[in-house]
C-alpha positions in Angstrom: 49.8 34.6 47.3 51.0 38.2 47.1 52.7 39.6 50.1 53.0 43.2 48.8 52.1 45.7 51.4 49.0 48.0 51.2 49.7 50.9 48.9 47.5 53.6 47.3 48.7 55.8 44.5 46.3 58.7 43.8 48.5 61.4 42.3 51.9 63.1 42.4 53.5 62.3 45.7 55.2 65.4 47.1 57.8 63.3 49.0 60.9 65.0 47.6 63.1 67.7 49.2 61.6 69.9 52.0 62.9 72.5 54.3 61.9 73.4 57.8 62.3 76.6 59.7 61.0 78.3 62.8 58.5 80.9 61.7 60.4 83.7 63.5 63.8 82.5 62.3 63.5 82.1 58.6 67.3 82.3 58.1 67.9 79.0 59.9 66.6 76.3 57.5 66.9 72.6 58.0 66.7 70.1 55.1 63.9 67.6 55.6 62.1 64.7 54.0 58.9 62.8 54.6 58.1 61.5 57.3 58.8 65.0 58.6 59.0 65.2 62.4 60.0 68.6 63.8 61.5 67.2 67.0 63.4 64.5 65.1 64.9 67.1 62.7 66.0 69.3 65.5 67.5 66.3 67.3 69.4 65.2 64.2 70.7 68.7 63.8 71.9 68.8 67.4 69.7 71.7 68.3 67.8 69.9 71.0 69.1 67.3 73.5 67.8 63.7 73.3 64.6 63.9 75.4 65.0 60.2 76.3 68.4 60.8 78.0 68.4 61.6 81.7 65.9 64.4 82.5 66.0 66.2 79.1 62.3 66.1 78.7 61.9 69.6 80.2 64.5 71.0 77.9 62.5 70.4 74.7 59.1 71.8 75.7 59.8 75.1 73.9 59.6 73.3 70.5 55.8 73.0 70.4 55.3 76.6 71.6 56.5 77.9 68.2 55.2 77.9 64.7 57.2 75.7 62.3 57.2 76.2 58.5 57.6 73.4 56.1 58.2 74.1 52.4 58.7 72.2 49.2 58.5 73.1 45.5 57.2 71.3 42.4 56.8 72.0 38.7 53.6 71.9 36.6 52.9 72.3 32.9 50.0 74.0 31.2 48.6 70.6 30.4 48.7 69.6 34.1 46.3 72.4 34.9 43.7 71.6 32.3 41.4 69.9 34.9 40.8 69.7 38.6 43.6 69.9 41.2 43.3 68.5 44.7 45.9 68.5 47.5 45.4 65.4 49.6 46.8 65.6 53.1 46.9 62.8 55.7 48.8 62.2 58.9 49.4 66.0 59.4 50.1 66.6 63.1 47.9 68.6 63.8 47.0 72.3 63.6 48.3 73.6 60.2 47.8 76.4 57.7 48.3 75.4 54.1 49.5 77.9 51.5 50.4 77.5 47.8 52.2 80.3 46.0 51.4 82.7 48.9 47.7 81.9 48.6 45.9 80.2 51.5 44.2 77.0 50.5 43.1 75.6 53.9 43.5 75.4 57.6 43.3 71.9 59.2 43.3 70.7 62.8 42.6 67.0 63.0 45.5 64.5 62.9 43.1 61.7 62.3 41.4 63.0 59.2 42.3 63.1 55.6 41.8 66.4 53.9 41.2 67.0 50.2 41.8 70.7 49.4 40.8 72.3 46.1 44.0 74.1 45.1 43.4 74.6 41.3 43.1 78.4 41.7 46.4 78.7 43.5 48.5 76.7 41.0 50.4 78.1 38.0 52.6 76.7 35.2 56.2 76.3 36.1 57.6 76.3 39.7 55.1 76.2 42.6 55.7 76.4 46.3 53.7 74.5 49.0 54.0 75.9 52.5 52.6 74.1 55.6 52.8 76.0 58.8 52.4 74.0 62.0 50.9 75.8 64.9 51.1 75.2 68.7 48.5 72.5 69.5 48.6 73.5 73.2 47.4 77.0 72.3 44.6 75.4 70.2 43.5 73.4 73.2 43.3 76.4 75.4 41.4 78.3 72.8 38.9 75.5 72.4 38.4 75.2 76.2 37.2 78.8 76.3 34.6 78.0 73.6 32.9 75.1 75.4 29.4 75.6 76.8 30.4 73.8 80.0 33.7 72.3 81.4 35.0 69.2 79.7 37.4 67.6 82.2 40.7 66.1 81.2 43.0 63.7 83.3 45.8 65.8 84.8 47.3 62.5 86.2 48.2 61.8 82.5 48.4 64.9 80.5 51.0 67.6 81.4 49.3 70.0 79.0 45.7 71.0 79.7 42.6 70.4 77.5 44.3 68.1 75.0 41.1 66.1 74.9 39.7 69.0 72.8 42.3 68.5 70.1 42.1 65.6 67.7 45.6 64.5 68.2 47.3 61.5 69.8 46.3 61.9 73.4 49.4 60.5 75.0 51.6 63.1 73.1 50.9 65.4 76.1 52.2 62.8 78.5 50.7 59.7 80.2 51.5 57.6 83.2 54.0 55.7 81.0 54.9 58.4 78.5 56.8 61.6 78.3 55.4 64.9 77.1 56.7 65.4 73.5 53.9 67.4 71.8 54.9 66.3 68.3 54.4 68.3 65.1 54.9 67.1 61.6 53.7 65.6 58.4 54.2 61.8 58.4 52.7 60.9 55.0 53.6 62.5 51.7 51.1 65.0 50.5 49.6 64.1 47.1 48.7 66.5 44.4 45.9 64.9 42.4 45.4 66.3 38.9 42.1 64.9 37.6 39.2 65.7 35.4 36.7 63.5 37.3 36.3 61.6 40.5 38.8 61.0 43.2 39.2 57.4 44.4 38.6 57.5 48.2 38.4 54.0 49.6 37.5 50.4 48.9 35.4 48.4 51.4 35.0 44.7 51.4 32.3 42.7 53.2 32.8 38.9 53.3 29.8 36.5 53.1 31.0 33.0 53.7 29.2 29.9 52.6 30.2 26.3 52.3 33.3 26.1 50.0 33.0 29.7 48.8 33.1 33.3 49.9 31.3 36.2 48.3 33.1 39.5 48.5 30.8 42.5 48.4 33.0 45.3 47.3 32.1 49.0 47.6 34.2 51.6 45.8 33.9 55.1 47.3 34.7 58.2 45.3 34.4 62.0 45.7 34.8 65.0 43.5 33.2 65.9 40.1 30.9 63.1 39.1 29.5 64.6 35.9 30.7 61.9 33.6 30.8 58.1 33.2 34.1 56.5 34.2 35.7 53.1 34.0 36.9 51.2 37.1 39.2 48.2 36.8 39.2 45.6 39.5 41.5 42.6 40.0 41.4 39.9 42.7 43.5 36.8 43.2 41.7 33.7 41.8 39.1 35.9 40.0 38.8 37.1 36.4 39.5 40.9 36.0 36.3 43.0 36.2 35.5 46.3 34.6 32.8 48.5 36.2 31.2 51.5 34.7 30.3 54.2 37.3 27.6 56.4 35.7 27.3 60.1 35.8 26.0 61.4 39.1 27.2 58.5 41.2 29.9 58.7 43.8 30.1 55.0 44.5 29.6 51.6 43.0 29.3 48.1 44.3 30.0 44.7 42.9 30.3 41.1 44.1 33.1 38.6 43.5 32.9 35.0 44.4 35.9 32.8 45.2 35.5 29.1 45.2 37.4 26.8 47.6 38.9 29.8 49.5 42.0 29.4 51.5 40.9 30.7 54.8 42.8 33.2 57.0 43.3 32.2 60.7 44.5 33.9 63.8 48.0 33.0 64.7 48.2 29.6 66.3 45.0 28.4 64.7 46.1 28.0 61.1 47.8 29.8 58.2 47.3 33.3 56.8 47.0 33.1 53.0 46.4 36.5 51.5 44.5 37.6 48.4 45.5 40.6 46.4 42.8 43.2 45.6 43.5 46.0 43.2 41.3 48.9 42.0 42.2 51.5 39.3 40.3 54.6 38.4 41.7 57.1 35.9 45.4 56.7 36.9 44.5 56.3 40.6 45.4 53.0 42.2 44.3 51.3 45.4 45.7 47.9 46.4 45.7 45.7 49.5 46.4 42.1 50.5 43.6 40.7 52.6 42.6 37.5 54.3 39.3 35.6 53.8 37.6 34.6 57.1 34.2 34.8 58.8 34.2 36.6 62.1 31.6 37.5 64.7 31.4 38.0 68.5 29.3 35.6 70.5 27.6 37.8 73.1 24.8 35.4 73.9 23.3 35.0 77.3 24.3 32.1 79.5 23.9 31.1 83.2 26.6 33.5 84.3 25.5 36.5 82.3 26.7 37.0 78.7 29.5 35.4 76.8 32.2 37.6 75.1 34.1 35.4 72.6 35.4 36.1 69.1 34.5 33.4 66.6 36.6 33.0 63.5 35.6 30.5 60.7 33.2 28.9 63.2 35.8 28.3 65.9 35.8 30.0 69.3 39.1 31.8 69.6 40.6 32.4 73.1 42.0 35.9 72.5 45.5 36.1 73.9 47.5 39.2 73.7 48.3 42.7 75.0 47.4 46.4 74.5 49.3 48.3 71.8 50.4 51.9 72.4 52.3 54.0 69.8 55.6 52.5 68.9 57.6 55.6 69.7 57.1 59.1 71.0 58.8 60.3 67.8 56.1 59.7 65.1 58.7 59.6 62.3 60.1 56.4 63.8 56.9 54.5 63.2 58.4 52.6 60.3 57.5 49.2 58.9 60.6 47.6 60.5 59.5 48.7 64.0 56.0 47.3 63.4 57.5 44.0 62.1 59.8 43.7 65.2 57.1 44.4 67.8 54.3 42.5 66.3 56.6 39.7 65.3 57.6 39.4 69.0 53.9 39.4 69.9 53.3 36.3 67.7 56.5 34.8 69.0 54.9 35.0 72.5 51.9 33.1 71.1 49.6 36.1 71.0 46.8 36.3 68.5 45.3 39.7 69.3 46.4 43.2 70.1 44.2 46.1 71.3 44.9 49.4 69.6 44.3 51.7 72.6 42.2 54.8 72.3 44.8 57.2 73.5 47.1 56.6 70.6 46.4 57.0 66.9 45.0 55.2 63.9 48.2 53.5 62.8 50.0 53.6 59.4 48.9 51.0 56.9 52.1 49.1 57.5 50.8 48.2 61.0 47.7 46.5 59.7 49.5 44.9 56.8 51.8 43.3 59.3 48.9 42.1 61.5 47.2 40.7 58.4 50.3 38.8 57.4 51.1 37.5 60.9 47.5 36.6 61.9 47.0 39.1 64.7 43.4 40.1 65.4 43.0 43.8 66.2 40.6 45.1 68.8 40.5 48.7 67.6 39.5 51.6 69.9 38.4 54.8 68.3 40.7 57.6 69.5 39.1 58.7 72.8 40.7 57.9 76.1 40.6 58.6 79.9 38.9 62.0 79.6 35.6 63.5 78.7 34.9 64.9 75.2 32.4 67.5 73.9 29.2 66.7 72.0 28.9 70.2 70.5 28.0 70.5 66.8 31.5 71.8 66.0 33.1 68.8 67.6 30.8 66.2 66.1 31.1 67.8 62.7 34.9 67.2 63.0 34.5 63.6 64.4 32.0 62.3 61.9 34.3 62.6 58.8 37.3 61.4 60.9 35.7 58.2 61.9 34.1 57.7 58.5 37.5 58.1 56.9 39.3 55.7 59.3 36.6 53.0 59.1 36.6 53.1 55.3 40.4 53.1 55.2 40.8 50.0 57.4 37.5 48.1 56.9 38.8 45.7 54.3 41.5 44.2 56.6 40.5 40.7 57.9 42.5 41.3 61.1 40.1 44.0 62.4 38.0 42.2 64.9 36.0 44.9 66.6 35.5 48.7 66.7 35.3 50.1 70.2 34.0 53.6 70.9 36.7 54.6 73.5 38.9 53.7 76.4 37.4 54.3 79.9 35.4 57.4 78.9 32.2 56.0 80.5 34.1 55.5 83.7 35.8 58.9 83.5 32.4 60.5 84.2 33.0 59.5 87.8 36.6 60.7 88.0 36.0 64.4 88.1 34.0 66.5 90.7 32.2 68.5 88.0 30.9 65.5 86.1 30.3 63.4 89.2 28.1 66.1 90.7 26.3 66.7 87.3 26.2 63.1 86.2 23.0 63.3 84.1 24.4 66.2 82.0 27.7 64.4 81.3 26.1 61.1 80.7 23.8 62.6 78.1 26.8 64.4 76.6 28.7 61.1 76.4 25.7 59.3 74.9 25.3 61.9 72.1 28.9 61.5 71.0 28.9 57.7 71.4 25.7 57.3 69.2 27.5 59.2 66.4 30.4 56.8 66.6 28.0 53.9 66.5 26.1 55.3 63.6 29.2 56.0 61.5 30.5 52.4 62.1 27.1 51.0 61.2 26.9 52.9 58.0 30.4 52.1 56.8 31.1 48.7 58.3 27.8 47.1 59.2 29.3 43.6 59.4 31.5 44.3 62.4 30.6 44.7 66.0 30.6 48.2 67.5 31.4 47.9 71.2 30.5 51.2 73.0 33.5 51.5 75.4 36.2 49.6 77.0 35.4 48.4 79.6 31.7 48.1 79.4 28.9 45.6 79.9 27.3 46.1 76.5 25.1 48.4 74.5 23.4 51.1 76.7 24.8 49.5 79.8 26.8 52.1 81.8 27.5 49.8 84.7 30.8 49.3 86.6 32.8 47.1 84.2 35.9 47.4 86.4 34.2 45.1 88.9 31.3 43.4 87.2 32.6 40.1 85.8 29.4 38.7 84.5 29.3 40.2 81.0 31.3 42.4 78.6 34.9 43.3 78.8 36.7 44.1 82.1 39.6 46.3 83.1 41.0 44.9 86.4 43.4 47.2 88.2 42.8 46.3 91.8 46.3 44.7 92.1 48.3 47.6 90.7 46.2 50.7 91.5 44.5 49.4 94.6 47.5 47.5 96.0 45.8 44.1 96.4 47.8 41.0 96.4 48.2 38.8 93.3 45.6 36.4 94.7 43.0 39.1 93.8 43.2 38.0 90.2 41.8 34.6 91.2 38.8 36.2 93.0 37.1 37.3 89.8 36.0 35.5 86.7 35.9 37.9 83.8 34.3 37.0 80.5 37.0 39.0 78.7 39.7 41.0 80.4 40.9 43.7 78.0 43.2 45.6 80.5 45.2 44.5 83.6 48.8 45.0 84.3 51.7 45.3 86.7 54.8 47.5 86.4 58.5 46.7 86.2 61.7 48.6 85.4 63.4 48.1 82.1 66.7 46.2 81.8 70.0 47.5 83.3 71.3 47.6 79.7 68.6 50.1 78.6 69.0 52.2 81.8 72.7 52.4 81.3 72.1 53.9 77.8 70.0 56.8 79.1 71.7 57.6 82.4 75.0 58.5 84.0 76.4 56.2 86.6 75.4 58.5 89.5 71.7 58.4 88.3 71.4 54.6 88.8 69.3 54.5 92.0 65.6 54.1 91.6 64.8 57.2 93.6 67.3 59.5 91.9 65.7 62.5 90.1 66.7 61.1 86.7 65.2 57.6 87.4 62.1 59.2 88.8 61.8 61.3 85.6 61.5 57.9 83.9 58.7 56.7 86.2 55.5 58.5 85.2 53.0 56.7 87.4 52.5 58.5 90.7 53.5 56.1 93.4 54.8 53.6 91.0 58.1 53.0 92.7 56.3 52.7 96.1 53.9 50.1 94.7 56.8 48.0 93.4 58.7 48.2 96.6 55.7 47.5 98.8 54.9 44.4 96.9 58.5 43.2 97.2 58.1 43.3 100.9 55.0 41.0 100.7 56.5 38.3 98.5 60.3 38.5 98.4 63.4 39.1 100.4 64.6 42.6 99.5 67.1 42.7 96.6 70.7 43.8 97.1 72.0 46.4 94.6 70.5 48.4 91.8 70.8 45.6 89.2 69.0 43.1 91.4 66.3 45.7 92.1 65.6 45.9 88.4 65.8 42.1 88.0 63.4 41.4 90.8 60.9 44.0 89.6 60.7 42.0 86.4 60.2 38.7 88.3 57.4 40.3 90.2 55.7 41.7 87.1 55.9 38.3 85.4 54.4 36.6 88.4 51.5 39.0 88.6 50.4 38.7 85.0 51.1 34.9 85.0 48.8 34.5 88.0 46.0 36.3 86.2 46.3 34.7 82.8 46.7 31.1 84.0 43.7 31.3 86.2 41.5 33.0 83.7 42.6 30.6 80.9 41.7 27.7 83.2 38.1 29.1 83.3 37.5 28.7 79.6 34.9 28.8 78.1 33.6 31.2 80.8 36.6 33.5 80.1 37.6 33.8 76.4 40.1 36.7 76.3 43.0 38.3 78.2 44.8 41.3 76.8 47.3 42.5 79.4 48.5 46.1 79.7 50.8 46.6 77.8 52.9 45.2 74.9 55.4 48.0 74.2 56.8 51.3 75.3 57.1 54.7 73.6 60.4 55.5 75.3 62.7 54.2 78.0 60.6 54.1 81.1 59.4 52.0 84.1 56.1 50.6 82.8 53.7 47.7 82.4 55.2 46.6 79.1 56.6 43.2 78.3 58.8 44.6 75.5 60.9 47.5 76.7 61.8 50.4 74.5 64.1 49.1 71.7 62.4 45.7 71.7 64.4 43.8 74.4 62.2 41.1 76.0 61.4 41.6 79.7 60.9 38.5 81.8 57.2 38.9 81.4 57.4 38.3 77.6 59.2 35.0 78.1 56.5 33.9 80.6 53.8 35.1 78.1 55.3 32.8 75.5 54.7 30.0 77.9 51.3 30.9 79.5 49.9 31.8 76.1 51.0 28.6 74.4 47.9 26.9 72.8 48.2 23.8 75.0 49.7 24.3 78.5 49.9 23.1 82.1 49.1 25.5 84.9 49.4 25.2 88.7 46.4 27.1 90.0 45.7 28.1 93.6 47.0 30.1 96.5 49.4 28.9 99.2 49.8 25.2 99.7 46.5 24.3 98.1 47.2 23.7 94.4 45.7 22.0 91.4 47.4 21.1 88.1 45.3 22.1 85.1 45.7 21.3 81.5 44.2 23.7 78.9 43.7 23.2 75.2 42.8 26.3 73.2 42.8 24.5 69.9 39.6 23.0 68.4 41.3 19.6 67.9 41.8 16.9 70.5 45.4 16.7 71.9 47.4 13.8 73.2 49.1 14.9 76.5 51.7 12.8 78.3 54.1 13.7 81.0 54.8 13.7 84.7 54.7 16.0 87.7 57.1 15.9 90.7 57.3 17.3 94.2 60.9 18.4 95.1 62.6 19.6 98.2 64.2 23.0 97.9 67.6 21.2 97.6 66.3 19.3 94.6 65.5 15.8 95.9 62.4 14.2 94.5 59.7 13.4 97.1 57.0 12.3 94.8 56.6 11.6 91.1 53.6 10.6 89.0 53.0 10.3 85.3 49.9 11.0 83.2 48.8 10.1 79.7 45.4 11.4 78.4 43.4 12.9 75.6 42.5 16.5 76.0 39.5 17.6 74.0 39.5 20.7 71.8 38.7 23.7 74.0 38.9 21.7 77.2 40.3 22.8 80.6 40.8 19.9 82.9 42.1 19.5 86.5 44.7 16.7 86.5 45.9 16.8 90.1 44.7 18.4 93.4 47.2 18.7 96.2 46.1 18.8 99.9 46.1 21.9 102.0 48.8 20.3 104.3 51.4 20.3 101.5 54.8 21.1 103.1 55.7 24.7 102.3 59.5 24.0 101.9 58.9 22.1 98.7 58.0 23.0 95.2 56.4 21.2 92.3 57.4 20.9 88.6 55.4 19.4 85.8 56.4 18.7 82.2 54.5 17.2 79.4 54.4 16.8 75.6 51.2 17.6 73.8 50.6 16.4 70.2 47.8 17.7 68.1 47.3 18.0 64.3 51.0 17.4 63.5 52.2 19.9 66.1 54.2 19.2 69.2 54.1 21.5 72.3 56.4 21.2 75.3 54.4 22.1 78.4 55.9 22.9 81.7 54.9 24.6 85.0 56.4 25.3 88.4 54.5 25.7 91.7 55.5 27.1 95.1 53.5 26.5 98.3 54.6 29.5 100.3 55.7 33.1 99.8 59.2 33.2 98.2 60.5 35.2 101.1 59.8 32.4 103.4 61.5 29.7 101.4 65.0 28.7 102.6 66.5 28.5 99.1 70.1 27.2 99.0 72.3 29.4 96.8 72.7 27.5 93.6 75.9 27.6 91.6 74.8 28.1 88.0 77.4 27.3 85.3 77.3 28.1 81.6 79.1 26.7 78.6 78.9 28.2 75.2 78.9 27.1 71.6 77.4 27.4 68.2 75.6 25.3 65.5 76.2 27.0 62.2 75.1 30.6 62.7 73.1 29.7 65.8 74.8 30.6 69.1 73.9 28.9 72.3 74.5 28.9 76.0 74.0 25.8 78.1 73.1 26.2 81.7 73.6 23.7 84.5 73.3 23.9 88.3 74.2 22.1 91.5 70.8 22.9 93.0 67.4 24.3 92.0 67.7 27.8 90.7 64.5 29.9 90.1 63.7 32.5 87.6 67.1 32.0 85.9 67.5 34.9 83.5 70.2 35.8 80.9 70.9 39.4 80.1 73.1 41.0 77.5 73.8 44.4 75.9 73.0 42.9 72.5 69.6 43.5 70.8 67.6 40.3 70.6 66.2 37.6 72.8 66.8 34.0 73.9 64.8 30.9 73.0 63.8 30.8 76.6 64.5 32.7 79.8 63.3 33.4 83.4 63.1 29.6 83.9 63.4 27.0 86.6 66.8 25.1 86.4 67.2 21.8 88.1 70.3 19.8 88.9 71.1 17.1 86.4 68.8 18.8 83.8 70.9 21.2 81.8 69.1 23.7 79.5 70.5 24.9 76.2 69.2 28.4 75.2 69.7 29.8 71.7 70.4 33.4 70.9 67.8 34.9 68.6 69.1 38.3 67.7 69.7 40.4 64.7 73.4 40.4 65.4 75.8 37.8 66.9 76.3 38.1 70.7 79.4 38.1 72.8 78.5 35.1 74.9 81.1 36.2 77.4 79.1 39.3 78.1 76.0 37.4 79.2 74.9 38.0 82.8 73.1 35.3 84.7 70.7 36.2 87.5 68.4 34.0 89.6 66.1 34.5 92.6 68.5 33.4 95.3 71.2 35.6 94.0 69.0 38.7 94.1 69.2 39.0 97.9 72.7 37.6 98.5 75.7 39.9 98.0 78.1 38.5 95.3 
């Protein structure tokens, strides 16, 4: 199968040499290239400080307040100008004036749209100059606010710049409770000059109709521009004969059907392989191509005794959606490169994830993101780009939104990985966040519904085979109930533990059908913090550290929860370490309980996978890609077959869960140990676990001694795969356990290019974690280490590691001075 990435060639790509200058300083010119990011260019030139370092964020705010001029030149011949000329612009961020040879050809102001500008009258034979002037998006927001017929509230707790909800730009660019304010400006995809005498090739949509042993592909080819003549379209598809289609005069689109016999089906990660089929379409020198998977997909929203199910079904198999929420990969948009997508999404699959949610406060990602998801088997819950604020429903706004959503749906529709289109993130709920909308609820609910119906309509017209989900969270179509607390139907956002300060046990007091947001914060690693601070900054309440904590009260919540569960850590490094232990335990508690409920619950997407910059946040992958402890725990609690200890305090039950459709053979044992490591009780088990089954194996009495802990380990065999399953249980708060200080020893070695570190201990050690300045991760981490049972961990990094630089932490050490 082809593994070439998605690529479209429609004309002359203007990706050569560019220059950048501030509009009021034309003498200072910077050389530039696509992707062209104003902040990145200034940073590379040394004209702004790194906004990620210390508290430099404030020092770069002047950048977006100026106009910035981008210029490039290109040559044309007389023959080039014989027909039509269209300048195609995409990923222009955001408000821009476009001029060719001193002649205005357009003004644009929507980062999420593609614009085709008729530029024939401005072109000339010989040398031509294209000028794109980027304007202050904050000024545009203020201007639009004055034009609204009634106030449209925005979330000041997130955005540092007012009214950015009125600008069609990445919402978190103005700041968020995990993101800095870096109001980016730039052009991130090369403009294309299309010289044509007929139609422009716009998009190719593919609907899949699956039958026994074959799949029918209904292919719609969309064009625009002059349609006054008949043209030939060439279509090629893996395992099919080439097809030539004639699009008649007057038509702007054409449809055809291809049939593939004995298709090799695409599966979500963990359920099977991801074979890809190459589809190619050519029209008059324009070329669209993409690798796609073949699968059936629908959502089971049927009624049951508890309410309504919410489960994604792929190729007839109920899939337990396991994953996290995706935010933009970097606050500098030019850094959104295929390599970054590969790293972050590859690490998601390495943690046994099969779904990410593209969150509505980000942006519609570059093709490379979806290509990577397609290749790795990652389903994509895709929000449309509205989040945590209210939005207008004026004619001007809707006239801008409709082509935006139509373009993005048509651009992405053919990907097999797209699982669902969701109207927004938390916009229904936001009606109750602001005094003006809360006190005029009917007006703002009608306003919301007008916009949401447009989104629904555009999705239905352009991708009728996929589910449109009105909002996240919500209970379903035309249901504006409280999906933060109603766990009977729909998707749920559950924030009672973090935002409301409830204990971890609150996760076990609800039974969501699909939880698409829940999270708990931690600090990033000491190594990352050392790279962005000076030594004097390294205290969690220093001004610099607080500049990297964007959630109001975030530090207080972390500390307060420490006092409930743990003995207080000693030293800055142990504070960071324990925050990651605590984060991992919070999410572990939720996911393991909710997975044990299957098939009642069929999805957990925690907040969040990644970071946009170095910051205290809910991510499991810190900025730069280093795995937090949560990500190692996710690899275990998202394993397709796993053991979980469920329950609070001394009352525990051991549950085995099988997410695969095939029966699994499970054999192992569980033990009760003293805190010093002596075995008090040991039992084996050997059973067959049905596909999709969750089964209680052991129930322990409420009088279980608190100063003990339990471990379980098993091997699961299914369909030629072997899974090592393990789980640890504690019967009291960690702060009440009289843990002896274990002496953990390490030996090092290598096997070929593989480096390893073998850990051993004289007593039980808990949440044993290796840390290193090197980029990469370990084969396992944040684990329970028992005496007489050494663990060998392998380094999995892009570069070799100095094994002597590895730091070893564990829970007992966190509160005892070295």
